[in-house]
N, C-alpha and C positions, 0 to 999 in steps of 0.2 A: 504493500500500500504506500508507494513512495513515488508518485508522479510529480517531480519537481517543476516541470514546465507548466502544469496547471496552476500551481501555486504562484509562479511568477506572473501569470496572466491575471490571477485574482488581484495581486498587488497592483498591477498596472491599471486596473479598472477603478481603483479607489480614487476619491477626490483628493486634491492636493492637501487640504486640511487634515483629512483622515490619515493620509500617508505620513504627514509630519508627526502626528500623534503616535502612529505605529512605530515610526523610526525612533522617537523619543523613548517609547516603552521598551523596545528591544535594547536600545543603548543602556538604559537603566538596569535592565536585567543582566546584560552581559558584563557591565561594569561591576555590578555587585558580585557576580560569580568569580570574576577575575581577581577580586580583592579578598576572596574567601568568605563573602557575605552570604546571607540566606534569603531565599524567595519563598513566600507563603501564598497559597492560592485559596480564595474564598469562593466556593462554588454554590450555585443554586442547583435545582434539579431539572426536570423537563428537558429543555433544549440542550443542556450540557451532555445528557445521555444520548439523545437522538442525533446530535451532530458529531458524535465520536470524541467530544472534548474531554470527557472523563477518562477515556481510553488513552488519549494523547497525554493528559496530565500524568497518568500512570506510567507512561513511557518516560516522561520528563523526570519523574521521581526515580525511576530505575537508572537513569543516566546521570543522576546527581544534580539536576537543575532545580527541581522543586524540593523544598526542605520541610514542608508542612502543609496541611490541608484542613480547612473547615468546610463542612458541607451540610446537607440536610439528611434527616432520617430516611426520607424517601429514596435518596441516592444510595444510602446504605442498603436498603431493602432490595433495590434493583440490582446493585452490584452483587449482593448475596445470591441472587437468582441468575446471574450471568449477563448483566447490563441490558441486553436486548434479546428478545426471543420471538419466535414465530408462533402465532396463535390462530386457531380456527374459531371465528366468531359466528355464533348461531343464535336462533331464537330460543331462549331459555324455557319459555312456556311449552314449546313443542317437546322439550326434554323432560317435562313433568314438574318444573319448578313453579312455585307460587309467584304470580306476577307482582304481588306486593313486596316480595323479598328480593326482587331483581333490580338491577340498576336501570336508569332511564333507557327506554328503547328495548327493554327485556333482553338485553345482551348477556350471553353467557359464553365464556371462552375456554377452549381446551388447548393446553400447551402441546405443541408438536415437539416430540422428544425422540432422541436416538434410543435404540434398544438398551445401550449401556447405561444411559441415564435412568431409564425406566427401571432397570434392574437395581440400580443404586437406591432409588426411592422405595422399591418394594421391601428393602431391608429395614427401612425406617418407619414406614407407615402403612396402614391398610388402604389399598387402592381400589377404587370402584372401576374395574376394567370395563364393565358394561357401559357405564356413563362415558368413559373415554371413547369407546368404540362407537357408541351412538352419536356422540358429539362430533367426532371426526368424519362420520359418514353423512351427517345432516347437511342440508343446504346452508351455505354461509360463505364468508370471505376469509381469506388467509392474509394476515397483515403482520408486519414487524412492529413491535411496540416495546416499551420499557418492560423488562423481564419481571416475572413473578406476578405481582399485582393481583388482578382478579381472575387470572387463568387457573384452571384446575389441571393438574394437581400442584403446580409450582407455587402458586399463590398461597395455598393452604400449607404447603411444606415450609415456606418462609415464616408463616405464622407459628407453626409448631416448633421449628428449630430455634426461633428467637427466644422462646421460653427456656430452652435448654442452655442457650448462650447466656441468658440473664442469670441462670442458676450458677454457672461457672464464674461469671464476672463478680457476682455478689460474694461468692465463697472465697474469692481471691482478692477482693477489694480493688478491682481494676475495671476500666471502662468496657462496656459492651463491644466497642469498636476494636479493641485489642484482641479479644477472643475471636470475634468474627473474622478479623484479618488473617488469623492463623490458618483458616480453612478456605480463604478466598483466592480466586484466580489471580495469577501474577499480573494480568493485564487490566485489573481493576485498581483504582486508587487505594481501596481497602487492602488488597493483597500486596500491592507494591510498597505501600507505607510500612506494613508489618515486616516485610523482607529487608527494607532499608533502615528499619528502626527509627522512623521519623513520626512525629505526631500526626494523627488523623482523627479529628474530633467533630462531632455534630455540634453546631452552635445552638445556643439556647433558643433564639427565635425560630429555629428550624427543627425543633425536637419532635413535634407531633406530626407524624406522617408515616406512610408505609404500614398502617395497621398496627399490629402487635409489635412490630419491630420498633416503631417510634416509642411506644409505651415502655418496652423493655430497655431501650436506650436511656430514656429519661430516668428510669428507676435504678439503673446500674450504678451510678455515682451521684452524689448530691450536686445541686446547682452551684453551690459555693466551690466545690472541687472542679467542676466543669469550667466555670468562668475563670478560675485561677489558672488552670492548664492552658486555656485559650489565651489568656493574658500573657503567660510565659512564652507561648508560641509567637504571638504578635510582637512582644517586646524584643524578641531575638531576631526579628525579620528586618532586612534592609529594604526589601520591596514586597508590597502586598498587591496581588492581582485579584480583582473582583470580577467574576464571570456570571452574568445573567442571574443576579441574586438580589433579593429585596432585604430591607431592614438591616443593612450593613452597619448603620450607625450604632446598633446595639452589639455589633461584633467587633469591628476594628477599634471603635472608641467606646468600649463597654465600661463596666463599673470600676475598672482599675487603671484607666488611661487619664493622664493629667493635662495634656496639651489642649484638648478641647473642653476641659473643665469637668467632665463627668466623674473623674476619680478623685476629686479634690478632698472629699470627706474620708474616702478610704485611706488616702495618704495622711490626712490629719490624724486618723486613728491608728496609724502605724502599719497598715497592711502594705505588702509589696505592691508597687505600682510601676507603670512604664509610661513612656511618652511617644507620641507619633511624630514629634518634631524631628525633622531631617529625614524621615522615612519617605519613600516614594510610593504613592498609592495610584495604581492603575485600575481604571474601571472600564470594562467593555460593556457597552449599553446601547440600546437602540434609540433611547430618548435624547433627542437633540437639545432638550432643555438643560440637560446636565452640562453640556458645553457652554450654553448661555450663562448658566449660574457661575461657572468658573470664570468666564470672560468678564462678567459683572464684578466679581470679586477682585480680579487682577487689575481691572481698570480703576476702581475707586473703593474697594473694600465694602461693597454694598451689603454682602451677607453679614460680615462682622459688625457693621454699623447697625444693622437691623437688630442683631443680638444685643449689642451694647445699649440700644435704646428700648429694647423690649417690644419691637414692632414686628408685625407679620411680614415675612419675606415675600410671600406671594404677591402682595399688593405693591410692595416697593419695586419689584422686578417685572411684574405683570406676566409671570409665567407660572404654570402649574409646578409647585415646589414640593418634591418628595422629601421626606425626613432625612434620608441618607445623603441628600445633596449638600446639606449644611456643613457637616464635618468634612466631607470630601472637598468642597469648593474652598474652604478656609485653609486647607493644608497647602503650603507653598509649592510642594513637589508633586501635586496631583496631576495625573495625565488622563483626561477623558478621551477614550477611543470610541467614537460613535459608529457602530456597525454591528453586523450580524456575527455572533460568536463563531458560527460555523465557517465564516470567511476569515475573521481576524486571527483566530488561534493557529490555524495551519500556517498563515503568513508569518506570524511571530515565531513559531517553532522553526520554520525554514531559515529565517535570518539568525536566530539563536544558534542553530546547528552550524551555519556557515561561519559565524564570527567566533564561536568557541571551538571550532575544529572537531566537533563530535559527529557521530552518525546515528540518527534515530532510526529504529527499526519499524516504527509506526508513525505515520502522520495522518491526521484526519482531513476530511474534505466536506464541503457543504452537502447536506443530505440530498438536495435537489439535483445535484450533478450526477453524471454517469459514474464518476469515481466515488461519489458519496453513497450511491446505491450499492456499489460493490463493497464499499467499506462496511456498511450496515450488515450486509450479508456475511461478511467475514467475521464481524463481531458475534452474530448469531451462531455461526458454525464453530468458532474457535474459543470464545470465552465461556468457561464452564461455571455452573453454579457452585456454591460453597460445598466443600467436602467435609462431611460431619466428623469423620474419624480424626481429621487434623485439628479440630477444635481442642481436643484434649491434650495436644502437645503444649499449648499455653498453660493448661492446668498443671501438667507435670513440671513445666519449667518453674512456675511460681511455687509449687510444692517443694521443689529442690532448694529454691532460694530461701524459703522459710525454714527448712530443715537445717541449713548451713548457718543461720543466724546465731 
């Protein structure tokens, strides 16, 4: 999956303003890595999975470019199930389900699986083979979508295995993500982070999602411990990249960050804090108002003046103002990259690869392109769901550590 010519064409089609921001973002990342610095990525779900961005980030983790990740519990759930999978969508009423218990449109999905995967699941859970056979033979559509989720049996499998992961995590006093990462595919951020021993954590605003996975994640460690671990990750970063994610103001400048003011009382009380001052914050976003907010701030400190005077920012700038724009726009080294993450990420990866003299074994492509369609099929066929037996390797590791104390 490495058609470099396509990526060059994608870059050439960018507007001059976006090219400038992409170049600045790449230079910041490359400069940080050459100095031995750290790069942390803050991802949302949805498009990050469908565009192959999470798979690309996993590759950047493996190659030592990305040093930490925060994401959503939904992403964890999908990575546990293999990132993307093929499902057969049918009318659930025709399969005998109560219409009141079905999602909108009466949709029911059956996971299309290899015989090997089916055999693996048979060892873990009771499977309704009749339902699977009837579902696959019924009239419907075959689509590629975020893995697990509502499809039988992979969605139910994720629900079940998350409870077992929670049990291990609670018994060892470690995050759910650490245990899940031990069994995850190396091409997921979850698995790559575990293998490279770097932090991979779900942020507090993104905890509830992915059904039981989100609940188990939230219950595995306390909010205080989670926010502290995320603060340590952010504090050690030189560059923070935000990718199609909301509510980042509660992530990058959360309760222990002092430069934007949110951590002032934590510092007052003696808790460990950190500062976003001098850090580079890159945000890939489709909302052009983000760039406008940054331009307003650089021109005459409009955002900071509004805060100083206690005035609403939306009325002062006459633009729809999202909460995360405030902290982002006020940071001197913020770089707003306005564009589709499916386009921007492979471009950035290509130039990072060139400038650092590394070779990436995987680069993503926009899902609407021929290469993007082939990439999505590759993800379905090659990235496997979590392997249950491997989860206990974390349990054994922490048991040995406790014994040696």
